[in-house]
C-alpha positions as CSV (number, residue, x, y, z in Angstrom):
1,M,0.0,0.0,0.0
2,I,2.8,2.4,0.8
3,N,4.5,1.7,-2.5
4,E,1.3,2.4,-4.3
5,A,0.9,5.7,-2.5
6,I,4.5,6.7,-3.5
7,L,3.8,5.9,-7.1
8,R,0.6,8.0,-7.1
9,Q,2.5,10.9,-5.5
10,L,5.1,10.7,-8.3
11,D,2.3,10.6,-11.0
12,Y,2.5,6.9,-11.9
13,A,-0.4,4.6,-12.4
14,P,0.5,1.8,-10.0
15,N,0.8,-1.8,-11.2
16,E,2.5,-4.9,-9.6
17,A,5.8,-4.4,-11.5
18,L,6.1,-0.7,-10.4
19,K,5.2,-1.5,-6.8
20,E,7.9,-4.2,-6.7
21,Q,10.4,-1.7,-8.2
22,V,9.5,0.9,-5.6
23,G,10.0,-1.7,-2.9
24,R,13.6,-2.3,-4.2
25,I,14.3,1.4,-4.4
26,V,13.0,2.0,-0.9
27,D,15.2,-0.9,0.4
28,N,18.2,0.5,-1.5
29,T,17.8,4.2,-0.3
30,R,19.5,4.9,3.0
31,S,17.1,5.9,5.7
32,F,14.3,6.3,3.2
33,E,11.7,6.9,5.9
34,K,13.5,10.1,6.9
35,I,13.5,11.5,3.4
36,E,10.3,10.2,1.8
37,K,8.3,13.4,2.3
38,H,11.1,15.5,1.0
39,I,11.3,13.5,-2.2
40,V,7.6,14.1,-2.9
41,D,7.9,17.8,-2.0
42,L,10.8,18.2,-4.4
43,H,8.8,16.4,-7.1
44,Q,6.1,19.1,-6.7
45,Q,8.6,22.0,-6.7
46,L,10.4,20.8,-9.8
47,R,7.2,20.4,-11.9
48,V,7.2,24.2,-12.5
49,D,10.6,23.9,-14.2
50,G,9.6,21.0,-16.4
51,S,11.5,18.5,-14.2
52,Y,10.4,15.6,-11.9
53,I,11.4,12.6,-9.8
54,A,11.0,9.2,-11.5
55,L,11.9,5.6,-11.0
56,S,15.2,4.8,-12.7
57,N,15.1,2.1,-15.4
58,S,18.7,1.1,-14.9
59,E,19.4,1.5,-11.1
60,D,17.3,0.8,-8.0
61,Y,17.1,4.5,-7.1
62,F,14.8,7.4,-7.5
63,K,16.1,9.7,-10.1
64,I,15.7,13.4,-10.5
65,K,15.2,14.2,-14.2
66,I,15.7,17.8,-15.5
67,E,13.8,18.4,-18.7
68,A,13.4,22.1,-18.5
69,P,12.4,23.9,-21.7
70,S,15.0,26.6,-21.3
71,P,18.6,27.0,-20.0
72,E,17.3,29.4,-17.3
73,L,14.7,26.9,-16.0
74,S,17.3,24.1,-16.2
75,A,19.7,26.2,-14.1
76,E,16.9,27.0,-11.6
77,A,16.1,23.2,-11.3
78,H,19.8,22.4,-10.6
79,E,19.9,25.1,-7.9
80,K,16.7,23.8,-6.3
81,I,18.2,20.3,-6.2
82,A,21.4,21.5,-4.6
83,R,19.6,23.5,-1.9
84,W,17.2,20.7,-1.2
85,A,20.0,18.1,-0.9
86,E,22.0,20.4,1.4
87,K,19.0,21.4,3.6
88,Y,17.7,17.8,4.2
89,K,21.2,16.1,4.1
90,I,20.3,14.0,1.1
91,E,23.1,12.4,-1.0
92,T,22.5,12.8,-4.7
93,V,24.8,11.7,-7.5
94,K,24.8,13.4,-10.9
95,V,24.8,11.1,-13.9
96,D,27.7,11.9,-16.3
97,N,26.6,13.9,-19.4
98,K,22.9,13.9,-18.4
99,N,20.6,16.2,-16.5
100,T,19.8,13.4,-14.1
101,Y,20.6,12.7,-10.5
102,Y,20.2,9.6,-8.4
103,I,18.9,10.0,-4.9
104,K,21.1,7.7,-2.7
105,G,19.6,8.5,0.6
106,F,20.0,10.3,3.9
107,N,23.6,11.5,4.4
108,H,24.1,11.1,8.1
């Protein structure tokens, strides 16, 4: 049920495969319970920049995908992510040559 709620908050239509994937991502994300709300909040904040949080197809992590329609909005999204990660002590890793970050988890 929790996995289904996470999917809905990230604008997915839940199905069994996606619920299983979210389960793996939650298990793989350090101290997920401490950052879950912050992930959903960032997803809402990024939507105005044409960006969002999604399930990674290649890694068992949530990914932050920047698909802003202009360089200015893209820069704004990168700044929001940096401030968010610092404020909530969340480790993110930028994917080389892409406007994508993986959310690794709470950075003690």
